[in-house]
C-alpha positions, 0 to 999 in steps of 0.5 A, spaced: 751 262 355 748 257 360 742 259 363 742 262 370 750 264 368 751 272 368 754 272 361 760 277 360 760 276 352 758 281 347 751 284 348 746 281 342 743 287 339 741 284 332 735 280 330 735 273 330 734 270 323 734 263 325 734 258 331 737 251 330 734 247 335 740 241 337 736 236 341 740 229 343 736 223 339 738 217 344 741 217 351 748 215 351 748 211 358 742 207 356 740 208 348 733 210 350 730 214 344 729 221 347 725 224 341 719 225 345 722 228 351 721 235 352 728 237 354 731 243 357 735 249 354 742 249 357 746 253 352 746 258 346 751 260 341 750 266 336 754 266 329 753 273 326 752 274 319 757 278 316 755 282 310 759 286 305 756 293 302 759 296 297 760 304 296 761 306 289 765 313 288 764 316 281 767 322 278 764 326 273 767 332 269 763 338 267 765 344 262 764 351 263 759 354 259 762 360 258 770 358 257 769 351 256 774 349 261 774 342 263 773 341 271 772 334 274 770 331 281 775 329 286 775 322 290 776 323 297 783 322 300 780 315 303 779 312 296 786 312 293 785 306 288 780 303 284 779 297 289 779 299 296 777 296 303 774 301 307 775 302 314 770 297 317 773 291 313 780 294 315 779 294 322 775 287 322 782 284 319 786 287 324 782 284 329 782 277 326 790 278 325 790 279 333 785 273 334 789 268 330 796 270 332 794 270 340 
C-alpha cells in the first residue's frame, strides 16, 4: 500500500515477525551512492506465513466389565479416511483454484 493511499485490501490482523528494508544502493539517473541517504518509506507488501496444524483422532476400544463386550469409539463423519484434509485446507485450495483460473 502506498503511504497516503487509503487501502482496500485485507486488514492486517497478525503480528509482523520480520520487516525487510529494501533500499536502493545507487541512483539510476546519476549513479550516485545512496547508502548514506535517509530515504522515505513509500510502499509495503505483506506475505502471511501459512502454518499446517494437524489433529490426530485416535479410536480406543474398551471392554464391558460385566459382559466383556468390546465397544469402540467412533470417528466423526468429517474424518472419513486415514489421511484427510480439513475444512480450512479445502477452502484454501478452492480459493487458489479460483485465483489461478481467473
